[in-house]
C-alpha positions, 0 to 999 in steps of 0.5 A: 500500500502507498504510505501517505502519513507524514508522522507516527504520533500514536496508535489511535490515528492508525487504521487497521490496514496501516497497522497490518502493513507496518507489521508485515513490513517489519516481519520482512525486515527482521531477517536483515538483523540475522545476516552476517552483514547487517546492512542494506542501502535502503535509506542511504543518504537519509539522516535521522535525528534521535532527540531524547529528553528522557532516559532510554536504553531499548527505544533509543538504541533500537532506533539507532541500530534500525537507522544504521541497518538501513544505511541512514546516518543517525545523530543522537542529542538530548536536552542537556547537550542542546541549546535548550540549556541556554534558554532556547525553546523546544520549538526553536530547537526543532526549527533549527534542526529542521533547517539542517534538512534531516529526513526524520526526527524521533522524539521522546519527551516527558510532556504529553503532546510534545510530538503533536506540537512539533509535527504542526510546527515543522515539516520534517516527519516526526516519530513519537518515541514516547510522550509523557503518560500519553502514547508510545506507538512504536512499543505497541506496534512491536508488542503486536508484532511479537504476539502475532509472530507467536500466535499467528493472529491478534483477533480473538486473543485475550490480553491482560495488562497489569501494573501501573496503568495510570502512568503508563503510555505503553498501556494506553497504546497497547490497549488501543492497538490490540483492541483495534486488531480484535483482541480482548484487553483486560487491565489490572492493578491497584485502584490507585493506579487505574485511571478513571475512564480507561474503559473508554479505550476498550479495556475491561478493568479487573482489580483482582489480579488472579481473575484478570489473568484467568485463561488469558493468552498474553500477560503484559507486566508493567513496572511501577513508574515512581518517577511519574508518581506524586504520592505513594500509591501503595503501602510497600513493594513487598505488599505490591509483589504479593498482590500484583506480582506475577509468579509461577503459581499465578501463571498457572491461571493463564493458558499453558502457552500464555506469553509473558511480556514486559516493555522494560526495564524490569524490576525483578521481584516486584512486578515479576519474579526472576523465574517467570521473567526467564521462563520459556513463556517469556518473550521479553527479549523477543520484544527487544529483537522485534523492536529493531525490525519494527523501527526499521519499518517505520523509518523506511515508511516516513523517510519516503520509502512508500510515499505516493506520487502526489504526497509532498 
Protein backbone atom coordinates (compact mmCIF):
# COMPACT_ATOMS: atom_id res chain seq x y z
CA UNK A 1 0.00 0.00 0.00
CA UNK A 2 1.10 3.58 -0.60
CA UNK A 3 2.09 5.37 2.61
CA UNK A 4 0.61 8.86 2.87
CA UNK A 5 1.22 9.65 6.52
CA UNK A 6 3.93 12.18 7.43
CA UNK A 7 4.21 11.30 11.12
CA UNK A 8 3.80 8.38 13.51
CA UNK A 9 2.30 10.01 16.58
CA UNK A 10 0.01 7.44 18.17
CA UNK A 11 -1.90 4.21 17.62
CA UNK A 12 -5.33 5.84 17.67
CA UNK A 13 -4.76 7.58 14.34
CA UNK A 14 -3.56 4.43 12.54
CA UNK A 15 -6.08 2.28 10.69
CA UNK A 16 -6.27 -1.49 10.95
CA UNK A 17 -4.84 -1.76 7.43
CA UNK A 18 -1.96 0.59 8.26
CA UNK A 19 -1.09 -1.38 11.38
CA UNK A 20 -1.20 -4.66 9.46
CA UNK A 21 1.02 -3.20 6.72
CA UNK A 22 3.57 -1.96 9.27
CA UNK A 23 3.68 -5.37 10.95
CA UNK A 24 4.03 -7.13 7.59
CA UNK A 25 6.91 -4.88 6.61
CA UNK A 26 8.63 -5.38 9.96
CA UNK A 27 8.32 -9.14 9.53
CA UNK A 28 10.09 -8.85 6.19
CA UNK A 29 12.87 -6.64 7.52
CA UNK A 30 13.62 -8.80 10.56
CA UNK A 31 15.90 -11.16 8.65
CA UNK A 32 18.35 -8.31 7.95
CA UNK A 33 19.37 -8.44 11.62
CA UNK A 34 20.14 -12.15 11.24
CA UNK A 35 22.61 -11.69 8.37
CA UNK A 36 26.38 -11.75 8.81
CA UNK A 37 26.48 -8.23 7.35
CA UNK A 38 23.52 -6.44 8.91
CA UNK A 39 23.08 -3.57 6.49
CA UNK A 40 21.08 -2.72 3.37
CA UNK A 41 21.32 0.51 1.31
CA UNK A 42 17.60 1.32 1.54
CA UNK A 43 17.95 4.71 3.30
CA UNK A 44 21.46 5.63 2.17
CA UNK A 45 21.80 9.40 2.18
CA UNK A 46 18.99 9.90 4.70
CA UNK A 47 19.53 11.48 8.12
CA UNK A 48 17.69 10.54 11.31
CA UNK A 49 17.87 12.69 14.46
CA UNK A 50 17.19 10.97 17.78
CA UNK A 51 16.01 13.71 20.15
CA UNK A 52 15.53 12.08 23.56
CA UNK A 53 14.56 14.21 26.56
CA UNK A 54 14.15 11.18 28.83
CA UNK A 55 16.49 8.28 29.63
CA UNK A 56 16.13 5.30 27.33
CA UNK A 57 18.01 2.11 26.57
CA UNK A 58 15.85 -0.10 24.35
CA UNK A 59 13.98 2.55 22.36
CA UNK A 60 16.88 4.90 21.64
CA UNK A 61 19.42 2.21 20.81
CA UNK A 62 16.98 0.21 18.70
CA UNK A 63 16.14 3.32 16.66
CA UNK A 64 19.86 3.99 16.26
CA UNK A 65 20.53 0.42 15.14
CA UNK A 66 17.46 0.46 12.88
CA UNK A 67 18.68 3.59 11.10
CA UNK A 68 22.19 2.22 10.65
CA UNK A 69 20.95 -1.13 9.30
CA UNK A 70 19.07 0.80 6.63
CA UNK A 71 22.29 2.79 5.93
CA UNK A 72 20.86 6.09 7.22
CA UNK A 73 23.02 8.47 9.25
CA UNK A 74 21.75 8.83 12.82
CA UNK A 75 22.56 11.62 15.27
CA UNK A 76 21.61 11.49 18.97
CA UNK A 77 21.01 14.63 21.02
CA UNK A 78 19.40 15.33 24.37
CA UNK A 79 18.09 18.41 26.15
CA UNK A 80 21.26 18.57 28.27
CA UNK A 81 23.51 18.64 25.18
CA UNK A 82 21.40 21.09 23.16
CA UNK A 83 20.98 24.86 23.34
CA UNK A 84 17.88 24.33 25.45
CA UNK A 85 20.18 24.55 28.48
CA UNK A 86 20.90 28.12 27.32
CA UNK A 87 17.21 29.03 27.24
CA UNK A 88 16.26 28.10 23.70
CA UNK A 89 12.70 26.83 23.42
CA UNK A 90 11.89 23.34 22.22
CA UNK A 91 10.13 24.73 19.14
CA UNK A 92 13.12 26.91 18.23
CA UNK A 93 15.42 23.93 18.71
CA UNK A 94 13.21 21.85 16.42
CA UNK A 95 13.10 24.59 13.80
CA UNK A 96 16.89 24.83 13.84
CA UNK A 97 17.14 21.08 13.41
CA UNK A 98 14.67 21.28 10.51
CA UNK A 99 16.85 23.94 8.86
CA UNK A 100 19.61 21.33 8.59
CA UNK A 101 17.26 19.17 6.46
CA UNK A 102 17.09 15.89 8.36
CA UNK A 103 14.71 13.31 6.95
CA UNK A 104 13.19 12.10 10.25
CA UNK A 105 13.16 13.33 13.84
CA UNK A 106 12.47 10.73 16.53
CA UNK A 107 11.47 12.39 19.78
CA UNK A 108 10.85 11.27 23.34
CA UNK A 109 9.63 13.86 25.83
CA UNK A 110 8.27 13.91 29.36
CA UNK A 111 5.39 16.21 28.42
CA UNK A 112 2.35 14.61 26.81
CA UNK A 113 1.56 16.10 23.41
CA UNK A 114 5.06 17.32 22.53
CA UNK A 115 5.37 15.28 19.30
CA UNK A 116 1.95 16.57 18.17
CA UNK A 117 3.03 20.17 18.76
CA UNK A 118 6.26 19.74 16.81
CA UNK A 119 4.50 17.94 13.96
CA UNK A 120 2.44 21.11 13.41
CA UNK A 121 5.43 23.43 13.63
CA UNK A 122 7.89 21.70 11.31
CA UNK A 123 7.60 19.80 8.03
CA UNK A 124 10.16 17.11 8.95
CA UNK A 125 8.48 13.77 9.70
CA UNK A 126 8.14 13.05 13.43
CA UNK A 127 8.11 9.64 15.08
CA UNK A 128 6.85 9.61 18.66
CA UNK A 129 9.20 7.54 20.85
CA UNK A 130 7.06 8.21 23.94
CA UNK A 131 5.39 11.37 25.21
CA UNK A 132 4.64 11.71 28.91
CA UNK A 133 1.95 9.29 30.02
CA UNK A 134 0.09 9.58 26.71
CA UNK A 135 1.42 7.33 23.95
CA UNK A 136 4.24 5.02 22.91
CA UNK A 137 3.15 3.83 19.46
CA UNK A 138 6.36 2.05 18.46
CA UNK A 139 6.28 -0.07 21.63
CA UNK A 140 2.68 -1.06 20.99
CA UNK A 141 3.47 -1.96 17.40
CA UNK A 142 6.42 -4.16 18.38
CA UNK A 143 4.24 -5.77 21.05
CA UNK A 144 1.61 -6.59 18.44
CA UNK A 145 4.33 -7.87 16.12
CA UNK A 146 5.66 -10.17 18.85
CA UNK A 147 2.23 -11.58 19.71
CA UNK A 148 1.23 -12.06 16.08
CA UNK A 149 4.53 -13.79 15.37
CA UNK A 150 3.92 -16.35 18.12
CA UNK A 151 0.13 -16.74 17.94
CA UNK A 152 -0.27 -16.21 14.17
CA UNK A 153 -3.14 -13.82 14.87
CA UNK A 154 -4.33 -10.96 17.07
CA UNK A 155 -8.08 -11.17 16.64
CA UNK A 156 -9.82 -13.10 19.42
CA UNK A 157 -6.87 -13.24 21.81
CA UNK A 158 -7.19 -12.31 25.48
CA UNK A 159 -4.56 -9.86 26.73
CA UNK A 160 -4.03 -8.87 30.37
CA UNK A 161 -2.05 -5.70 31.11
CA UNK A 162 -1.09 -5.47 34.77
CA UNK A 163 0.55 -2.82 36.93
CA UNK A 164 0.85 0.96 36.93
CA UNK A 165 -1.73 1.62 34.23
CA UNK A 166 -2.24 5.25 35.22
CA UNK A 167 1.31 6.35 34.42
CA UNK A 168 1.93 4.01 31.50
CA UNK A 169 1.94 5.32 27.94
CA UNK A 170 2.66 1.73 26.88
CA UNK A 171 -0.60 0.54 28.45
CA UNK A 172 -2.65 3.16 26.61
CA UNK A 173 -1.08 2.43 23.24
CA UNK A 174 -1.30 -1.34 23.74
CA UNK A 175 -4.98 -1.12 24.68
CA UNK A 176 -5.72 0.93 21.57
CA UNK A 177 -3.68 -1.33 19.31
CA UNK A 178 -4.78 -4.74 20.50
CA UNK A 179 -8.46 -3.82 20.72
CA UNK A 180 -8.32 -2.22 17.27
CA UNK A 181 -6.93 -5.50 15.92
CA UNK A 182 -9.75 -7.50 17.54
CA UNK A 183 -8.25 -8.71 20.83
CA UNK A 184 -9.92 -8.55 24.25
CA UNK A 185 -7.89 -6.46 26.69
CA UNK A 186 -8.11 -6.58 30.48
CA UNK A 187 -6.26 -4.21 32.80
CA UNK A 188 -5.47 -4.86 36.43
CA UNK A 189 -3.63 -3.12 39.24
CA UNK A 190 -4.20 -1.28 42.50
CA UNK A 191 -7.23 1.05 42.32
CA UNK A 192 -4.85 3.98 42.85
CA UNK A 193 -3.06 3.04 39.61
CA UNK A 194 -6.11 2.54 37.38
CA UNK A 195 -7.11 5.84 35.72
CA UNK A 196 -10.74 6.82 35.56
CA UNK A 197 -12.26 6.30 32.14
CA UNK A 198 -9.69 3.79 30.90
CA UNK A 199 -12.66 1.66 29.79
CA UNK A 200 -13.30 4.22 27.06
CA UNK A 201 -10.21 2.89 25.26
CA UNK A 202 -11.81 -0.55 25.12
CA UNK A 203 -10.27 -2.24 28.15
CA UNK A 204 -12.09 -4.18 30.86
CA UNK A 205 -10.97 -3.27 34.39
CA UNK A 206 -10.40 -6.12 36.86
CA UNK A 207 -8.88 -5.18 40.20
CA UNK A 208 -8.41 -8.83 41.15
CA UNK A 209 -5.12 -9.87 39.52
CA UNK A 210 -5.90 -13.59 39.59
CA UNK A 211 -9.23 -13.01 37.87
CA UNK A 212 -7.63 -10.78 35.26
CA UNK A 213 -5.14 -13.41 34.09
CA UNK A 214 -7.54 -16.34 34.22
CA UNK A 215 -7.40 -18.05 30.81
CA UNK A 216 -5.53 -15.29 29.00
CA UNK A 217 -3.21 -15.74 26.02
CA UNK A 218 -0.86 -12.88 26.89
CA UNK A 219 0.21 -11.24 30.15
CA UNK A 220 1.87 -7.84 29.87
CA UNK A 221 3.52 -6.79 33.14
CA UNK A 222 4.36 -3.14 33.79
CA UNK A 223 6.80 -1.62 36.25
CA UNK A 224 5.81 0.90 38.90
CA UNK A 225 6.77 4.28 37.46
CA UNK A 226 7.91 6.03 40.61
CA UNK A 227 9.41 8.90 38.64
CA UNK A 228 5.91 9.92 37.49
CA UNK A 229 4.11 9.46 40.80
CA UNK A 230 3.46 12.44 43.04
CA UNK A 231 2.40 10.38 46.05
CA UNK A 232 2.88 6.87 47.38
CA UNK A 233 0.15 4.83 45.70
CA UNK A 234 0.73 1.53 47.55
CA UNK A 235 1.93 0.57 51.05
CA UNK A 236 5.18 -1.18 50.10
CA UNK A 237 6.90 -3.01 47.25
CA UNK A 238 6.62 -6.21 49.24
CA UNK A 239 2.84 -5.92 49.50
CA UNK A 240 2.59 -4.90 45.87
CA UNK A 241 4.54 -8.01 44.83
CA UNK A 242 2.25 -10.20 46.92
CA UNK A 243 -0.93 -8.79 45.38
CA UNK A 244 0.10 -7.84 41.84
CA UNK A 245 3.40 -9.61 41.19
CA UNK A 246 3.48 -12.39 38.60
CA UNK A 247 4.97 -15.62 39.93
CA UNK A 248 4.95 -19.24 38.74
CA UNK A 249 1.91 -20.13 40.87
CA UNK A 250 -0.19 -17.30 39.46
CA UNK A 251 0.99 -18.04 35.94
CA UNK A 252 -0.86 -21.37 36.08
CA UNK A 253 -4.16 -19.46 35.91
CA UNK A 254 -3.36 -18.35 32.37
CA UNK A 255 -3.31 -20.65 29.36
CA UNK A 256 -0.40 -23.13 29.35
CA UNK A 257 1.17 -21.38 26.36
CA UNK A 258 0.50 -17.85 27.64
CA UNK A 259 3.09 -15.30 26.58
CA UNK A 260 4.83 -13.22 29.26
CA UNK A 261 5.69 -9.72 28.10
CA UNK A 262 7.27 -6.62 29.62
CA UNK A 263 8.26 -3.34 27.91
CA UNK A 264 11.22 -2.96 30.28
CA UNK A 265 13.04 -2.08 32.35
CA UNK A 266 12.24 -4.99 34.66
CA UNK A 267 12.01 -4.67 38.42
CA UNK A 268 12.67 -8.30 39.28
CA UNK A 269 10.96 -9.44 42.43
CA UNK A 270 8.43 -6.61 42.32
CA UNK A 271 6.07 -6.95 39.34
CA UNK A 272 7.62 -10.21 38.12
CA UNK A 273 9.72 -12.95 39.68
CA UNK A 274 13.04 -13.87 38.04
CA UNK A 275 11.97 -17.44 37.24
CA UNK A 276 8.91 -16.21 35.33
CA UNK A 277 10.85 -13.46 33.54
CA UNK A 278 13.35 -16.07 32.34
CA UNK A 279 10.85 -18.88 31.67
CA UNK A 280 10.03 -20.49 28.33
CA UNK A 281 6.79 -18.49 28.34
CA UNK A 282 8.71 -15.21 28.37
CA UNK A 283 9.11 -13.30 25.11
CA UNK A 284 10.63 -10.22 26.74
CA UNK A 285 13.87 -10.45 24.76
CA UNK A 286 11.92 -11.21 21.59
CA UNK A 287 10.19 -7.86 22.10
CA UNK A 288 13.59 -6.18 22.09
CA UNK A 289 14.66 -8.05 18.94
CA UNK A 290 11.43 -7.17 17.16
CA UNK A 291 11.79 -3.55 18.21
CA UNK A 292 14.68 -3.11 15.79
CA UNK A 293 12.77 -4.55 12.83
CA UNK A 294 9.61 -2.60 13.67
CA UNK A 295 11.51 0.69 13.89
CA UNK A 296 13.29 -0.09 10.63
CA UNK A 297 9.87 -0.38 9.03
CA UNK A 298 8.70 2.96 10.41
CA UNK A 299 11.87 4.79 9.40
CA UNK A 300 11.53 3.35 5.89
CA UNK A 301 7.92 4.47 5.62
CA UNK A 302 8.24 8.03 6.92
CA UNK A 303 11.58 8.68 5.21
CA UNK A 304 9.96 8.23 1.82
CA UNK A 305 10.09 4.53 1.12
CA UNK A 306 6.44 4.12 0.07
CA UNK A 307 5.12 7.67 -0.38
CA UNK A 308 2.67 8.01 -3.22
CA UNK A 309 3.50 10.31 -6.12
CA UNK A 310 1.05 13.02 -5.02
CA UNK A 311 2.29 13.16 -1.42
CA UNK A 312 4.60 16.13 -0.96
